[in-house]
N, C-alpha and C positions, 0 to 999 in steps of 0.2 A: 617708249620703248619697251618691248618685252623682254629683250636681251639686257644683260646688266652693262652698264656703262664701262665696267672694267674689262669688257671684251675689246673695247675701241680705244681706250685710254688708260695710261698709268696714272691713276688719280694720285696727286700728291700734295703735300703741305709744305710752305716755306716756314721752316721751324723757326727761324731767327727773326722772322716777321710776326710770327703769332707769339713768340716769347721774346719781345724787342730787347730785353736786357743782354741777349746774345751777340748784338750787333758788334761790339767792340772786342769779340773774342775772348771775354774774360768772366763771364757770367758763372759763379759757382754751381748754378743749377743745369749747367749744359748738359752733363750726362743723363740726369733725370728727365730734362725736357725731351732730348732726342729718345730715349728710351720709351716714354709715353707714347710717342708716335710710332715707333718700331713695334710697338705691343697692339697697335689698333690696325685689325687686318682690313679696315676700310681704305687705308693707303697703300698703294703700290709703289709709291715713290716718297722721297723725302729729300728737301733741299736745305743742305747745311752751309755753313760759312767757317771762317777761320776759328780755330781753336788754338790758342797761344800755347796752353800748357801741353807739353808734350805727352805726359802722362795721361791725362784725360783724353786727348786725341787718339792715343793708342787704344784706350779702353772702349771710346766711341767706335773705332774702326773694327775691333773685334766684334762687338754687339751688331754692328750693321752688317758684319760678313754673315752673321748667324741668322740674320732676319729675313732673307730672301726678298730685300726690298731694293727698288731701283735708286741709287744715290746720285744726287746732282749737287754740283758745289757753285753757290752763288758768291763771287768775289766782289760784288757791288759795296758791301760794307767796309771792305779794305780801303776803297777810295773815298765813299762817302763820310766816313768817320774821320778821315785823315786830312781830307781836303785836297788829295791827290788828284791829278788830272791826266789821263792818258793821251791827251792831245795838247798839252801844255806848249806853248810856243818856245820856251826856254828849254833847251834840250836837256840840260841838267834836272830839271823837274819833270820832263817826259821819262826820262829814264828812270827816276824813282818809282814812278807809278808802274813802269814796265816790271822793273825788279819786284815789285810787290806781287804783281800779276804772275810772274814767272814762279815765285814761292807758292801762289795759290795752285797752280798747276801740280806741283810736287805734292801739296798738302791734299789736293782733291785725288790724287793718286793714292796717297797713303789711306784715304778714307773709303776707297772703293767706287769712286766718280770716274766716269769715262771722259769727263770734260770740265769745263768752267764758263761760268756767263759774268760778264761786267757791262760797264756802260760807259759811254762817251762822256767827256767832260765839258765844263762850260766853255762858251765862245762869246765872241762879239761879232756883228755884222761885218764890220771892217776887217776882220781877221779870219772869216769863215773859210777860206780856200787854204790858208797856211795851217789852220787847225786841221782840216780835213786831211791834208796831206801827213800830219803828225800823228793823226789817228790810224791812218794806213799803215804808217811805220811800225807803231806799236802792235797794232793787230797781226801784221805779217810775222813779225818776230815771235809773237806768242804763238801763233800757227806753226810756225816751224819748230819751235820747242816742244809743243803738243804733239806734233806728228811723230816725233821720236819716240813718244810713248803710246802711240796709237789712240790719241785723244783728240777731243774738238773743243773749239772755242766759240761761244755764242755771245752775240752783242744785244743786249736789251733794249728795245727801243722806248724812249722816256718822253716827256715833254720837253719842249724848247722854249716856252716863254712864260711858264707859270710857277713851277716849284724847283725842280732839279734844273731847269734851263740848259738841257744837253744839246749838243751838236746833233746827235741822232736821237730823236727828232722826227721831223714830218716823213710820212711813208715814202714820197718820190726820192728825198735824199737817202733815206735807209736803203731804198733799192738800189739807187746808184752805188752807194758804198758797197752793199753786199754784191752787186756785179762785179765791181773792181776786185774785191777779194776773191771770188770765185774763179777768176780768170788765173789765179795762181795757187790758190788753197781750196782744196775740195772739203777740208775738214772745218769749214766755218759756216755758221748760221745765224740767223735772227730769231729773237724771242721777243714775243709780244704779249702785252697784258691788256685784257678787257678793261681795266680800271685806268690804264694811261690813254685809251682811245679818246675819250672825249676830251682830254687835256691836250691833244694835238689838233683839236678842232677838225676831226676827220670822222668818217664813220666806219664801223667794223667791217661793211661789205668793201669798201675803198681800201683799207689797210690791208685786209687779207689779200684781196685780188691784186693788189699792186705789189706784195711782197711774196706772193705764193711759192714761187720757185726757190725761196731762202729760207721759209719757216722751218724751224726745228722743235720748237718748244713754245708752250701757251701757258699763262697765267689768267685767272679770273679773279675778280675783286671788285671793290667799290671805290668811288672818289666823290667829293664834293668839289665841283669847279665852275658852276654856273654863276654863282654871286661871291665876289670877294670878301663880302662881310659876313657870309655865313660861317657859322661854327664848324671848324675842321676843314676850311678851305684849303686846297692844295694836294699833294701826294701823300696823304696820310692812310690809304688803304682800310677805310673804316668798316666795320661789320655790314653786312647786307641789312637794309632797313634803317640806316642811320639817316636823321633828318637831312634833307636837300641831296640825298645821294643819287647818283646818276645811274646804279644798277642794281637790278634785282631780278627776282625769277623771270620776268618777260624778256630782260636783257640777255639773260644767261641762255634762256631758251633759242632766242634768235642767232645768238652766237654758235650754239651747237648745231642749228639748222644750217648756218653758213659754213662752218667747218665739214659737215657732211657734204653739202653741195660742192665744196671744193676739194674733195678727194681726201680730206684729213682723217676719216674714220678708217683704220689700217689695223685690222685684228692681228695679222701677222706679226706685225712689229708696231706695237701702239706708241703713239707720242706721249709725252709726259704733260698733263694737264694739271697744274698746281694752283691750290688757293693762295692767294697773297692777301691776307687779312690780317688786321693789326687791332688789339684791344685800344679803345679810346680811353686816355687817362686811367681811371681805375677799374676798367672793366675787366672781367673775368676771361683770361684767354681760353679756357675749356668752353665756356657758354659762346664765345666768338666762332671757334672751331666747329662746334655743333650747329651753330646758324648757318656757317657755309655748307655744312653737308645737307642740311634741310633743304637749302635753297638748290644745290645741284641735283638732288634726289627729286624734287619737285619739277624742276626743269626736264630733267631726264625723262620723268614719268609723263611729261606733257608732249614730248618730242614723237612725232608721228613715225610709225613702222614704215 
């Protein structure tokens, strides 16, 4: 493409994945990590997560307000690092997850985000329907609370049988869930990740076309999921070019073509398209981020006008 990708997307970085020490909300380098991204004008968006220290959170909020960067808030670490489950069958445990996600909405507002993203919890085949009902209860309550602040809620689609084993899950069930949510809440949407699609045993075409009316946010990254014996198997978001990885320039290029064909190139109000990449073991986060930029730049350059 001759025109820059920034015309059509807000290119972002999930900072707490690139710097995974931030996942528990206590990384002493949180401010510096976020500042590094805010100073990089390649990024139009940044995805942050919980910051437990109030003083650090306030400093980050001031910095982000100065940066003219779109702020997104990922509440997934609040659940993944604590074992909380938004569709837990025991009501007391479901309410604990909901309470943390309500706190996430407040924190997202403080940091300048207009919404939050989260994920569904684990499930078992014989409890699928009651788990679904519990997830609806949680999500509706979150959307009710977010609406008072003119904010939105997004559910990220994960694998259902490899790593996270989340209820949502396969695209048809995600579409059903989003349809149920949209009957009562217009501030709900779905977030899909190119690196999760191979783990749901689906294709990007099937996922995007099945979920099209509900998609509000995109991630791109890599995964290793074909061979359980392979290094890095599972939802690890390795850099592009990682051995046995599923995604690289050709897959990102095809994904861009698909998004354009389905009407997601929207210059008047661009969608967020964020890198979800994570250093493997002792890899350098800065190199992993530069790697991702190169892949997206190359895929964009190859995209036909």
